N, CA and C atoms as an extended XYZ file, in Angstrom:
387
Properties=species:S:1:pos:R:3:atomname:S:1:resname:S:1:resid:I:1 pbc="F F F"
N       -10.818       14.577        1.980 N   MET     1
C       -11.403       14.666        3.039 CA  MET     1
C       -12.636       15.456        3.874 C   MET     1
N       -13.027       16.450        3.136 N   SER     2
C       -14.625       16.988        3.402 CA  SER     2
C       -15.567       15.884        3.359 C   SER     2
N       -15.650       14.869        2.027 N   GLU     3
C       -16.179       14.322        1.778 CA  GLU     3
C       -16.509       12.699        2.440 C   GLU     3
N       -15.046       12.663        2.881 N   GLN     4
C       -15.451       11.168        3.812 CA  GLN     4
C       -15.833       11.387        5.175 C   GLN     4
N       -15.777       13.138        5.922 N   LEU     5
C       -16.027       13.274        7.036 CA  LEU     5
C       -17.722       13.671        7.365 C   LEU     5
N       -18.581       13.747        6.062 N   GLN     6
C       -19.946       14.115        5.885 CA  GLN     6
C       -20.507       12.703        5.688 C   GLN     6
N       -19.720       11.836        4.914 N   GLN     7
C       -20.375       10.573        4.645 CA  GLN     7
C       -21.045        9.728        5.820 C   GLN     7
N       -21.777        8.619        5.798 N   ASP     8
C       -22.675        8.140        7.459 CA  ASP     8
C       -21.419        6.665        6.997 C   ASP     8
N       -20.311        6.787        8.196 N   MET     9
C       -19.397        5.962        8.107 CA  MET     9
C       -19.972        4.654        8.818 C   MET     9
N       -19.366        3.909        8.287 N   GLN    10
C       -20.218        2.373        9.298 CA  GLN    10
C       -18.833        1.819        9.765 C   GLN    10
N       -18.494        0.617       10.415 N   CYS    11
C       -18.098        0.168       11.212 CA  CYS    11
C       -16.501       -0.294       10.003 C   CYS    11
N       -17.006       -0.716        9.313 N   GLU    12
C       -16.339       -1.802        8.180 CA  GLU    12
C       -15.419       -0.020        7.833 C   GLU    12
N       -15.826        0.605        7.482 N   GLY    13
C       -15.364        1.512        6.721 CA  GLY    13
C       -13.761        2.289        7.581 C   GLY    13
N       -13.727        1.442        8.391 N   LEU    14
C       -12.650        2.152        9.159 CA  LEU    14
C       -11.584        1.170        9.053 C   LEU    14
N       -11.848        0.414        8.619 N   LEU    15
C       -11.012       -0.979        7.835 CA  LEU    15
C       -10.295       -0.406        6.767 C   LEU    15
N       -11.220        0.145        5.254 N   GLU    16
C       -11.285        0.102        4.650 CA  GLU    16
C       -10.004        2.048        4.805 C   GLU    16
N       -10.370        2.787        5.647 N   CYS    17
C       -10.102        4.321        6.160 CA  CYS    17
C        -8.806        4.117        6.551 C   CYS    17
N        -8.405        3.455        7.527 N   PHE    18
C        -7.080        3.071        8.453 CA  PHE    18
C        -6.378        2.964        7.587 C   PHE    18
N        -6.936        1.508        7.039 N   HIS    19
C        -5.499        0.490        6.415 CA  HIS    19
C        -5.679        0.034        4.662 C   HIS    19
N        -6.912        1.150        4.607 N   GLY    20
C        -7.191        0.647        3.081 CA  GLY    20
C        -7.034       -0.883        2.537 C   GLY    20
N        -7.611       -1.467        3.694 N   LEU    21
C        -8.318       -2.833        3.198 CA  LEU    21
C        -9.101       -2.655        2.435 C   LEU    21
N        -8.973       -4.065        1.790 N   LYS    22
C       -10.197       -4.160        0.513 CA  LYS    22
C       -11.621       -5.541        0.610 C   LYS    22
N       -12.397       -5.673       -0.243 N   GLN    23
C       -13.615       -6.371       -0.206 CA  GLN    23
C       -13.269       -7.480        0.992 C   GLN    23
N       -12.321       -8.180       -0.664 N   LEU    24
C       -11.653       -9.282        0.164 CA  LEU    24
C       -11.492       -9.984        1.245 C   LEU    24
N        -9.430       -8.704        1.723 N   ASP    25
C        -9.897       -8.608        2.694 CA  ASP    25
C       -10.594       -8.689        4.061 C   ASP    25
N       -11.855       -7.747        3.708 N   LYS    26
C       -13.094       -7.656        4.924 CA  LYS    26
C       -13.333       -9.401        4.908 C   LYS    26
N       -13.921       -9.690        3.949 N   GLU    27
C       -14.335      -11.421        4.237 CA  GLU    27
C       -13.505      -12.230        4.784 C   GLU    27
N       -12.040      -12.047        4.775 N   CYS    28
C       -11.333      -13.087        4.801 CA  CYS    28
C       -10.928      -12.654        6.976 C   CYS    28
N       -10.895      -11.126        6.940 N   PHE    29
C       -11.428      -10.876        8.589 CA  PHE    29
C       -12.052      -12.261        8.860 C   PHE    29
N       -13.249      -11.704        8.727 N   GLN    30
C       -14.976      -11.776        8.855 CA  GLN    30
C       -14.655      -13.503        9.126 C   GLN    30
N       -14.289      -13.975        8.541 N   ALA    31
C       -13.836      -15.783        8.298 CA  ALA    31
C       -12.782      -16.257        9.635 C   ALA    31
N       -12.354      -15.243        9.550 N   LEU    32
C       -11.392      -15.805       10.677 CA  LEU    32
C       -12.261      -15.167       12.438 C   LEU    32
N       -12.658      -14.255       11.767 N   VAL    33
C       -13.561      -13.725       13.164 CA  VAL    33
C       -15.244      -14.706       13.759 C   VAL    33
N       -15.444      -15.208       12.886 N   SER    34
C       -16.731      -16.367       12.997 CA  SER    34
C       -15.881      -17.659       13.372 C   SER    34
N       -14.738      -18.255       13.112 N   ALA    35
C       -14.475      -19.456       13.330 CA  ALA    35
C       -14.022      -19.610       14.589 C   ALA    35
N       -14.225      -20.716       14.637 N   GLU    36
C       -14.280      -20.953       16.570 CA  GLU    36
C       -12.897      -21.373       16.924 C   GLU    36
N       -12.238      -21.644       16.044 N   GLU    37
C       -10.446      -21.879       15.636 CA  GLU    37
C        -9.813      -21.589       14.864 C   GLU    37
N        -8.717      -21.170       14.903 N   PRO    38
C        -7.665      -20.562       14.170 CA  PRO    38
C        -7.888      -21.180       13.103 C   PRO    38
N        -7.608      -20.892       11.864 N   MET    39
C        -7.693      -20.991       10.397 CA  MET    39
C        -6.606      -21.723        9.697 C   MET    39
N        -6.527      -22.155        8.668 N   THR    40
C        -4.892      -21.931        7.815 CA  THR    40
C        -5.437      -21.019        6.371 C   THR    40
N        -4.557      -20.960        5.804 N   VAL    41
C        -5.344      -20.240        4.244 CA  VAL    41
C        -5.243      -21.156        3.594 C   VAL    41
N        -5.546      -22.280        3.525 N   ASP    42
C        -6.282      -23.133        2.970 CA  ASP    42
C        -7.721      -22.738        3.540 C   ASP    42
N        -7.848      -23.455        4.446 N   GLU    43
C        -9.430      -22.804        5.655 CA  GLU    43
C       -10.010      -21.368        5.056 C   GLU    43
N        -9.461      -20.354        5.132 N   VAL    44
C        -9.650      -18.990        4.727 CA  VAL    44
C       -10.046      -19.197        3.392 C   VAL    44
N        -9.512      -19.877        2.459 N   ALA    45
C        -9.576      -19.755        0.742 CA  ALA    45
C       -10.866      -20.638        0.247 C   ALA    45
N       -10.808      -21.321        1.408 N   ASP    46
C       -12.824      -22.128        1.303 CA  ASP    46
C       -13.683      -21.553        1.865 C   ASP    46
N       -13.408      -20.802        2.693 N   THR    47
C       -14.460      -20.100        3.343 CA  THR    47
C       -14.933      -18.607        2.181 C   THR    47
N       -13.756      -18.453        1.874 N   VAL    48
C       -14.205      -17.548        0.633 CA  VAL    48
C       -14.438      -17.707       -0.141 C   VAL    48
N       -14.320      -18.438       -0.206 N   ASP    49
C       -14.332      -18.760       -2.442 CA  ASP    49
C       -13.108      -18.675       -2.970 C   ASP    49
N       -12.138      -18.371       -2.994 N   ARG    50
C       -10.797      -17.823       -3.624 CA  ARG    50
C        -9.510      -19.092       -3.783 C   ARG    50
N        -9.041      -19.284       -4.730 N   GLU    51
C        -8.147      -19.121       -4.657 CA  GLU    51
C        -7.120      -19.324       -3.036 C   GLU    51
N        -6.351      -20.076       -3.069 N   ARG    52
C        -5.562      -20.205       -2.096 CA  ARG    52
C        -4.562      -19.338       -2.322 C   ARG    52
N        -3.694      -18.681       -3.327 N   SER    53
C        -3.000      -17.363       -3.347 CA  SER    53
C        -3.273      -16.501       -2.893 C   SER    53
N        -4.920      -15.923       -3.932 N   THR    54
C        -5.537      -14.698       -3.236 CA  THR    54
C        -5.799      -14.612       -2.246 C   THR    54
N        -6.456      -15.753       -1.125 N   ALA    55
C        -6.576      -15.783        0.263 CA  ALA    55
C        -5.182      -15.705        1.173 C   ALA    55
N        -4.366      -15.668        0.521 N   TYR    56
C        -3.002      -16.028        0.954 CA  TYR    56
C        -2.590      -14.650        0.805 C   TYR    56
N        -2.016      -13.625       -0.136 N   ARG    57
C        -2.293      -11.991       -0.188 CA  ARG    57
C        -3.284      -11.677        0.897 C   ARG    57
N        -4.286      -11.994        0.517 N   SER    58
C        -5.327      -10.845        1.854 CA  SER    58
C        -4.969      -11.269        3.178 C   SER    58
N        -4.572      -12.452        3.746 N   VAL    59
C        -4.087      -12.898        4.667 CA  VAL    59
C        -3.071      -12.255        5.684 C   VAL    59
N        -2.226      -12.209        4.275 N   GLN    60
C        -0.704      -10.581        4.482 CA  GLN    60
C        -1.148       -9.770        5.273 C   GLN    60
N        -2.113       -9.482        4.140 N   ARG    61
C        -2.176       -7.591        4.943 CA  ARG    61
C        -3.207       -7.649        5.832 C   ARG    61
N        -3.833       -8.555        5.954 N   LEU    62
C        -4.413       -8.352        8.342 CA  LEU    62
C        -3.369       -8.667        8.176 C   LEU    62
N        -2.328       -9.394        8.458 N   LEU    63
C        -1.397      -10.268        9.203 CA  LEU    63
C        -0.727       -8.704        9.531 C   LEU    63
N        -0.009       -7.954        8.018 N   GLN    64
C         0.464       -5.835        8.372 CA  GLN    64
C         0.320       -5.332        9.070 C   GLN    64
N        -1.677       -5.489        9.193 N   THR    65
C        -2.000       -4.397        9.659 CA  THR    65
C        -2.194       -4.944       10.723 C   THR    65
N        -1.995       -5.787       11.719 N   GLY    66
C        -2.204       -6.312       13.047 CA  GLY    66
C        -3.616       -6.769       13.506 C   GLY    66
N        -4.272       -6.829       12.403 N   PHE    67
C        -5.733       -7.500       12.391 CA  PHE    67
C        -5.800       -8.964       12.924 C   PHE    67
N        -4.488       -9.461       12.784 N   ILE    68
C        -4.829      -11.366       13.160 CA  ILE    68
C        -3.383      -11.801       13.162 C   ILE    68
N        -3.712      -12.030       14.208 N   GLN    69
C        -1.790      -12.886       14.454 CA  GLN    69
C        -1.702      -14.076       13.676 C   GLN    69
N        -0.475      -15.005       13.833 N   LYS    70
C        -0.265      -15.583       13.173 CA  LYS    70
C         0.547      -17.298       14.633 C   LYS    70
N        -0.228      -18.004       14.178 N   ASP    71
C         0.877      -19.448       15.090 CA  ASP    71
C         1.870      -20.156       14.172 C   ASP    71
N         2.372      -20.682       15.134 N   GLN    72
C         2.683      -22.185       14.023 CA  GLN    72
C         2.507      -23.383       14.884 C   GLN    72
N         2.077      -23.896       14.225 N   VAL    73
C         1.509      -25.606       14.523 CA  VAL    73
C         3.179      -26.617       14.227 C   VAL    73
N         3.404      -27.316       14.544 N   ASN    74
C         4.695      -28.416       14.312 CA  ASN    74
C         3.844      -29.504       14.181 C   ASN    74
N         4.347      -30.456       13.530 N   TYR    75
C         4.217      -31.762       13.348 CA  TYR    75
C         4.873      -32.423       14.120 C   TYR    75
N         4.217      -33.647       14.423 N   ASP    76
C         5.273      -34.297       15.198 CA  ASP    76
C         6.356      -35.214       14.759 C   ASP    76
N         6.440      -35.466       13.746 N   GLN    77
C         7.160      -35.876       12.681 CA  GLN    77
C         7.652      -35.223       12.027 C   GLN    77
N         8.238      -33.804       12.624 N   GLY    78
C         8.665      -32.785       11.880 CA  GLY    78
C         7.826      -31.836       10.669 C   GLY    78
N         8.248      -30.801       10.354 N   GLY    79
C         7.789      -29.966        9.634 CA  GLY    79
C         6.390      -28.589       10.380 C   GLY    79
N         5.742      -28.185        9.808 N   TYR    80
C         5.367      -27.613       10.671 CA  TYR    80
C         4.224      -26.658        9.636 C   TYR    80
N         2.610      -25.520        9.539 N   TYR    81
C         2.018      -25.355        9.298 CA  TYR    81
C         1.314      -23.919       10.100 C   TYR    81
N         1.103      -22.975        9.250 N   HIS    82
C         0.634      -21.676       10.507 CA  HIS    82
C        -0.913      -21.997       10.214 C   HIS    82
N        -1.278      -21.037       11.460 N   VAL    83
C        -2.265      -20.989       11.267 CA  VAL    83
C        -2.975      -19.587       11.819 C   VAL    83
N        -3.677      -19.147       11.700 N   TYR    84
C        -4.386      -17.594       11.577 CA  TYR    84
C        -5.699      -17.145       12.641 C   TYR    84
N        -5.928      -16.244       13.306 N   TYR    85
C        -6.773      -15.562       14.177 CA  TYR    85
C        -7.229      -14.461       14.676 C   TYR    85
N        -8.119      -13.629       14.769 N   PRO    86
C        -8.029      -12.631       15.116 CA  PRO    86
C        -7.075      -11.619       16.447 C   PRO    86
N        -6.817      -10.604       16.432 N   THR    87
C        -6.568       -9.860       17.210 CA  THR    87
C        -7.627       -9.533       17.619 C   THR    87
N        -7.406       -8.993       19.215 N   ASP    88
C        -8.187       -8.823       19.953 CA  ASP    88
C        -9.204       -7.435       19.764 C   ASP    88
N       -10.162       -7.484       19.770 N   PRO    89
C       -10.445       -5.952       18.964 CA  PRO    89
C        -9.698       -4.510       19.552 C   PRO    89
N        -9.890       -4.864       21.197 N   SER    90
C        -9.838       -3.944       21.870 CA  SER    90
C        -7.816       -3.313       21.693 C   SER    90
N        -7.278       -4.260       21.170 N   GLN    91
C        -5.925       -3.985       20.561 CA  GLN    91
C        -5.976       -2.804       18.565 C   GLN    91
N        -6.832       -3.826       18.527 N   ILE    92
C        -7.284       -3.019       17.342 CA  ILE    92
C        -7.306       -1.931       17.232 C   ILE    92
N        -8.645       -1.308       18.218 N   ALA    93
C        -9.057       -0.339       18.562 CA  ALA    93
C        -8.510        0.857       18.716 C   ALA    93
N        -7.190        0.427       19.988 N   SER    94
C        -6.422        1.025       20.401 CA  SER    94
C        -5.570        1.248       19.463 C   SER    94
N        -4.530        0.245       18.709 N   ASP    95
C        -3.639        0.857       17.229 CA  ASP    95
C        -4.352        1.955       16.257 C   ASP    95
N        -5.586        1.768       16.425 N   MET    96
C        -6.218        2.524       15.448 CA  MET    96
C        -6.535        4.592       16.263 C   MET    96
N        -6.949        4.205       17.624 N   GLN    97
C        -6.666        5.337       18.145 CA  GLN    97
C        -5.764        6.017       18.103 C   GLN    97
N        -4.119        5.132       18.397 N   ARG    98
C        -3.450        5.783       18.365 CA  ARG    98
C        -2.478        6.745       16.904 C   ARG    98
N        -3.250        5.703       16.177 N   MET    99
C        -2.649        6.066       14.550 CA  MET    99
C        -3.586        7.258       14.503 C   MET    99
N        -4.439        7.650       14.985 N   LEU   100
C        -5.134        8.749       14.733 CA  LEU   100
C        -4.975        9.809       14.913 C   LEU   100
N        -4.512        9.380       16.527 N   ASN   101
C        -3.859       10.659       17.122 CA  ASN   101
C        -2.365       11.303       16.381 C   ASN   101
N        -1.712       10.277       15.973 N   ASP   102
C        -0.585       10.743       15.111 CA  ASP   102
C        -1.291       11.184       14.591 C   ASP   102
N        -2.140       11.020       13.777 N   TRP   103
C        -2.702       12.154       11.728 CA  TRP   103
C        -3.455       13.410       12.513 C   TRP   103
N        -3.705       13.242       13.590 N   TYR   104
C        -4.195       14.413       14.272 CA  TYR   104
C        -3.456       15.522       14.938 C   TYR   104
N        -2.111       15.023       15.314 N   ALA   105
C        -0.938       15.741       15.586 CA  ALA   105
C        -0.355       16.624       13.761 C   ALA   105
N         0.349       15.232       13.443 N   LYS   106
C         0.336       15.827       11.718 CA  LYS   106
C        -0.567       16.747       11.381 C   LYS   106
N        -1.130       17.234       11.172 N   MET   107
C        -2.532       17.801       10.607 CA  MET   107
C        -2.289       19.018       11.293 C   MET   107
N        -2.387       19.227       12.434 N   GLY   108
C        -1.980       20.696       13.716 CA  GLY   108
C        -0.637       20.938       13.004 C   GLY   108
N         0.224       20.442       12.988 N   GLN   109
C         1.720       20.909       12.764 CA  GLN   109
C         1.303       21.371       11.384 C   GLN   109
N         0.702       20.825       10.375 N   LEU   110
C         0.589       21.613        9.232 CA  LEU   110
C        -0.093       23.203        8.619 C   LEU   110
N        -1.353       22.586        9.571 N   ILE   111
C        -2.254       23.409        9.890 CA  ILE   111
C        -1.302       25.011       10.239 C   ILE   111
N        -0.131       24.821       10.980 N   GLN   112
C         0.451       25.689       12.004 CA  GLN   112
C         1.424       26.176       11.324 C   GLN   112
N         2.345       25.448       10.059 N   GLU   113
C         3.410       25.851        9.403 CA  GLU   113
C         2.671       26.435        8.276 C   GLU   113
N         1.560       26.239        7.397 N   PHE   114
C         0.826       26.830        6.615 CA  PHE   114
C         0.292       28.495        7.564 C   PHE   114
N        -0.093       28.351        8.481 N   GLU   115
C        -0.457       29.740        9.114 CA  GLU   115
C         0.971       30.726        9.125 C   GLU   115
N         1.680       30.076        9.757 N   THR   116
C         3.157       30.717       10.135 CA  THR   116
C         3.451       31.008        8.285 C   THR   116
N         3.701       30.133        7.682 N   LYS   117
C         4.124       30.732        5.960 CA  LYS   117
C         3.676       32.213        5.334 C   LYS   117
N         2.373       31.574        5.330 N   TYR   118
C         1.195       33.359        4.430 CA  TYR   118
C         0.439       34.160        5.627 C   TYR   118
N         0.911       34.523        6.981 N   GLU   119
C         0.444       35.452        8.103 CA  GLU   119
C         2.201       36.254        7.486 C   GLU   119
N         3.207       35.938        6.881 N   LYS   120
C         4.249       37.316        6.836 CA  LYS   120
C         3.631       37.970        5.699 C   LYS   120
N         2.864       37.211        4.523 N   ALA   121
C         2.964       37.751        3.079 CA  ALA   121
C         1.640       38.443        3.863 C   ALA   121
N         1.671       39.590        4.654 N   GLU   122
C        -0.036       40.391        4.463 CA  GLU   122
C         0.112       40.983        3.474 C   GLU   122
N        -1.864       40.983        3.191 N   PRO   123
C        -2.173       41.269        1.984 CA  PRO   123
C        -1.803       42.235        1.825 C   PRO   123
N        -2.070       42.916        0.524 N   THR   124
C        -2.380       44.757        0.500 CA  THR   124
C        -3.443       45.102       -0.628 C   THR   124
N        -3.872       46.006       -0.048 N   ALA   125
C        -5.503       46.791       -0.280 CA  ALA   125
C        -5.121       47.380       -1.221 C   ALA   125
N        -6.194       47.135       -1.947 N   PRO   126
C        -6.285       47.321       -4.044 CA  PRO   126
C        -6.333       49.061       -3.681 C   PRO   126
N        -5.532       49.962       -4.640 N   VAL   127
C        -5.269       50.549       -4.522 CA  VAL   127
C        -6.755       51.712       -5.505 C   VAL   127
N        -7.025       52.336       -4.533 N   GLU   128
C        -7.933       53.052       -5.236 CA  GLU   128
C        -7.800       54.214       -6.444 C   GLU   128
N        -8.366       54.607       -7.349 N   GLY   129
C        -7.644       56.117       -8.215 CA  GLY   129
C        -8.485       56.170       -9.063 C   GLY   129
């Protein structure tokens, strides 16, 4: 953790830090952000030059973390497909802030538990003789 705090962190580092996203996930997210309209998984795969199944897994990770959203588009003659688009950046930032606050509270609790546990065991001074 001390190494991470000393590093120069870029905005994309947040995606990795908070959610463990991979490089491909970031590329797919950027493709969706850059698109003028919601995209299908096939379109995302073409944009990032990967197989559909690989892009699908990345899209699912982005969906699970809340970075993107999914809509269903119905065909007139029956059937449907899904399109994906980025979540509002202020919502993503709010979610990350909440996650950070939860982490901070948990770390504070663990530090307090550490202090309580080890202050009971006062060190004894060595006997000089």
